[in-house]
VMD Tcl script that draws the C-alpha trace (Angstrom):
set ca {
  {0.17 -0.20 0.03}
  {1.11 3.53 -0.76}
  {1.21 5.41 2.79}
  {0.74 8.84 2.52}
  {3.88 10.63 3.43}
  {4.96 13.66 5.00}
  {8.03 15.91 3.49}
  {10.31 17.88 5.33}
  {13.85 19.95 4.51}
  {17.31 19.54 5.40}
  {18.97 23.21 4.63}
  {22.72 22.67 5.25}
  {26.25 23.00 4.42}
  {28.62 20.25 3.29}
  {30.68 18.96 6.16}
  {28.29 20.73 8.54}
  {27.06 17.49 10.71}
  {24.57 16.21 7.74}
  {26.09 12.60 8.15}
  {25.98 12.59 11.81}
  {22.41 14.32 12.17}
  {21.03 11.81 9.62}
  {22.68 8.60 10.91}
  {20.87 9.56 14.71}
  {17.46 10.66 13.29}
  {16.96 7.37 11.30}
  {17.57 5.24 13.73}
  {13.62 6.20 14.06}
  {12.60 3.71 11.44}
  {9.20 6.18 11.08}
  {11.61 8.89 10.13}
  {14.18 9.01 7.16}
  {16.54 11.69 6.27}
  {17.79 11.14 2.72}
  {21.38 11.75 1.24}
  {21.99 14.38 -0.68}
  {19.11 14.95 -2.64}
  {18.78 14.53 -6.89}
  {15.13 15.69 -6.86}
  {15.86 19.39 -6.77}
  {17.72 18.83 -10.46}
  {14.73 16.36 -11.36}
  {12.08 19.03 -10.62}
  {13.73 21.52 -11.99}
  {14.69 19.94 -15.40}
  {10.67 18.87 -15.36}
  {10.32 22.30 -15.42}
  {12.15 23.20 -18.33}
  {10.46 20.92 -20.27}
  {7.47 23.81 -20.52}
  {10.34 25.46 -22.72}
  {10.78 22.68 -24.85}
  {9.20 22.63 -28.34}
  {7.30 19.25 -28.41}
  {5.38 20.85 -25.22}
  {4.56 24.36 -27.07}
  {3.34 22.76 -30.18}
  {1.44 20.92 -27.49}
  {1.08 23.00 -24.12}
  {-0.51 20.18 -22.05}
  {0.24 22.39 -18.92}
  {-1.88 20.08 -16.35}
  {-0.08 16.74 -17.29}
  {3.54 18.01 -16.76}
  {2.08 20.08 -13.52}
  {0.77 16.48 -12.50}
  {4.09 14.38 -12.84}
  {6.04 17.54 -11.00}
  {3.95 17.59 -8.31}
  {3.48 13.88 -7.64}
  {7.62 14.18 -7.77}
  {8.16 13.60 -4.31}
  {5.68 10.97 -3.74}
  {6.72 8.64 -6.66}
  {10.50 9.11 -5.95}
  {9.79 7.96 -2.06}
  {6.96 5.55 -2.84}
  {8.90 2.46 -1.57}
  {10.76 3.91 1.24}
  {9.22 2.69 4.38}
  {9.26 5.51 6.59}
  {6.28 8.21 6.91}
  {8.26 10.78 7.08}
  {10.99 11.91 4.74}
  {13.52 14.69 5.55}
  {15.03 15.63 2.08}
  {18.30 17.22 2.37}
  {19.01 19.63 -0.47}
  {19.19 23.39 -1.73}
  {15.70 23.66 -1.67}
  {15.95 27.47 -0.45}
  {17.30 28.55 -3.58}
  {14.70 30.83 -5.27}
  {13.95 28.63 -8.35}
  {14.20 25.87 -6.23}
  {11.95 27.28 -3.73}
  {9.29 28.67 -6.25}
  {9.26 25.24 -7.45}
  {9.25 23.59 -3.79}
  {6.29 25.62 -3.13}
  {4.15 24.60 -6.24}
  {4.30 21.44 -4.59}
  {4.34 21.85 -1.30}
  {2.66 24.84 0.07}
  {4.06 25.51 3.88}
  {7.33 23.56 3.87}
  {9.35 23.12 7.18}
  {13.38 23.82 6.82}
  {16.15 22.01 9.60}
  {18.73 24.56 8.77}
  {21.74 22.78 10.56}
  {24.22 25.55 11.25}
  {28.40 25.52 11.16}
  {30.84 28.30 10.63}
  {31.13 28.49 6.81}
  {35.08 28.82 7.37}
  {34.61 25.38 9.60}
  {33.23 23.59 6.80}
  {35.41 25.13 3.91}
  {38.43 23.91 6.09}
  {36.74 20.15 6.08}
  {36.39 19.93 2.77}
  {40.00 20.74 2.25}
  {41.16 18.51 4.89}
  {39.58 15.67 3.38}
  {40.41 16.60 0.09}
  {43.60 17.85 -0.23}
  {44.04 19.37 -3.64}
  {46.81 21.05 -4.69}
  {45.72 24.43 -5.42}
  {43.92 25.29 -2.17}
  {42.46 28.50 -3.39}
  {41.14 28.09 -6.30}
  {39.37 24.80 -4.55}
  {38.22 26.81 -1.69}
  {36.48 29.55 -4.58}
  {35.05 26.67 -6.46}
  {33.33 25.22 -3.53}
  {31.97 28.87 -2.57}
  {31.04 30.13 -6.23}
  {27.04 30.23 -6.53}
  {27.10 26.76 -8.39}
  {29.75 25.14 -5.94}
  {29.02 23.15 -2.92}
  {29.30 25.33 -0.06}
  {28.45 28.37 -1.90}
  {24.80 27.25 -3.42}
  {24.09 25.80 -0.30}
  {24.50 28.56 1.58}
  {22.83 30.77 -0.85}
  {20.12 27.99 -0.21}
  {20.05 28.87 3.84}
  {20.17 32.41 3.66}
  {17.26 33.00 1.43}
  {14.85 30.70 3.25}
  {16.03 32.97 6.15}
  {15.29 36.04 3.79}
  {12.32 34.70 2.27}
  {11.50 34.24 6.39}
  {9.89 30.65 5.36}
  {9.16 28.21 8.46}
  {12.59 26.84 9.76}
  {14.31 26.15 12.70}
  {18.24 26.60 13.18}
  {20.10 23.58 14.97}
  {23.81 24.73 15.84}
  {26.08 22.09 15.20}
  {28.11 22.50 18.47}
  {24.45 22.34 20.16}
  {24.10 18.90 18.43}
  {27.03 17.24 19.74}
  {26.65 18.69 23.08}
  {23.06 18.28 23.72}
  {22.19 16.01 21.02}
  {18.84 14.73 23.15}
  {17.52 18.70 23.61}
  {18.63 19.20 20.32}
  {16.45 16.18 18.59}
  {13.55 16.70 20.60}
  {13.64 20.13 19.64}
  {13.32 18.68 15.80}
  {10.37 16.78 16.53}
  {8.39 19.47 18.54}
  {9.05 21.84 15.20}
  {8.15 19.19 13.20}
  {5.11 17.69 14.95}
  {6.10 14.04 14.93}
  {6.39 11.69 17.83}
  {9.45 11.47 19.95}
  {11.94 8.28 19.89}
  {14.13 7.18 22.29}
  {17.65 7.71 20.34}
  {20.95 5.92 21.40}
  {23.46 8.59 21.33}
  {26.32 6.39 22.47}
  {25.76 4.06 19.43}
  {26.19 6.15 16.14}
  {26.16 3.84 12.97}
  {27.11 4.78 9.34}
  {24.48 6.68 7.73}
  {21.74 4.26 6.12}
  {18.81 5.58 4.19}
  {15.89 3.18 3.06}
  {19.12 0.26 3.21}
  {21.08 2.45 0.77}
  {24.71 3.35 1.89}
  {26.43 6.23 0.43}
  {29.52 4.92 -2.02}
  {31.94 7.44 -1.81}
  {34.58 5.39 -4.34}
  {32.67 7.42 -6.98}
  {34.19 10.75 -4.96}
  {37.82 9.20 -4.48}
  {37.53 10.30 -0.93}
  {35.23 9.18 2.19}
  {33.08 12.53 2.34}
  {30.55 10.36 4.38}
  {32.68 8.20 6.82}
  {31.66 9.03 10.28}
  {33.25 8.33 13.89}
  {30.68 5.44 14.93}
  {30.10 4.85 19.00}
  {29.44 8.21 20.77}
  {28.71 11.39 19.31}
  {31.96 13.19 19.40}
  {32.58 17.36 18.63}
  {34.57 17.23 15.47}
  {36.50 20.77 15.85}
  {38.30 22.10 12.12}
  {41.56 24.09 13.00}
  {40.78 26.63 10.18}
  {44.45 28.48 10.30}
  {45.87 24.82 9.36}
  {43.66 24.32 6.22}
  {42.85 27.66 4.84}
  {45.06 30.54 3.61}
  {45.19 33.89 5.43}
  {43.46 35.66 1.79}
  {40.60 33.03 2.21}
  {39.97 33.18 5.48}
  {39.80 37.11 4.73}
  {37.48 36.80 1.73}
  {35.04 34.50 3.41}
  {35.08 35.38 7.17}
  {31.68 37.02 7.25}
  {29.43 34.64 5.60}
  {28.01 33.06 8.91}
  {24.29 32.94 9.60}
  {23.65 35.44 11.75}
  {20.70 34.36 14.28}
}
mol new
graphics top color blue
foreach p $ca { graphics top sphere $p radius 0.5 }
foreach p [lrange $ca 0 end-1] q [lrange $ca 1 end] { graphics top cylinder $p $q radius 0.2 }
display resetview
């Protein structure tokens, strides 16, 4: 049977604790935090078909809109969880507009960690030959960090329905922060085990980081621990100066 699901959205920077957060929440079989979503691209590409010559020749808008509006239900049809927390840059202007054409009042979880710490974490694990060039790529409007930062800030600027969870608070007081999320999403609380964190899995699928050549999504299992990054150790001064004032203001 196709159960009715509710969808929420995780709006966060890469390397800000997403995998740990998902590993904790996914202990609850009734809730599933996804990996990096592909649905932002799927829905956007479907929307672009409205400019296609074949569509314009026979503009059956209602039928195409039906495909778009059922994207979430079709994609997550075989997922057992009732509540899906889809992780991706849903807050960018185009994505937000398309999302709200499908889900009228979306709720966003913003997982907050200092931008420079996320950038330094990226450099630490990737070890690129040209650090400055790689940092600028990551921070561009279509880069992994820049696009998600744009998404977060636009979500806040547009006064969407969101909650901010600080990474340090999640690690230092996970029970309080997870319960805060359950209250925000109006989901029944679950007895999570914060001393036995496993590798991330969603719908019995795990990340294949071999495709990336670096273990981006491998976490320290067992008890949740603070992962403090020494920014000065991994980022040159000019990069620190360039991107030092981009953190979320609460």
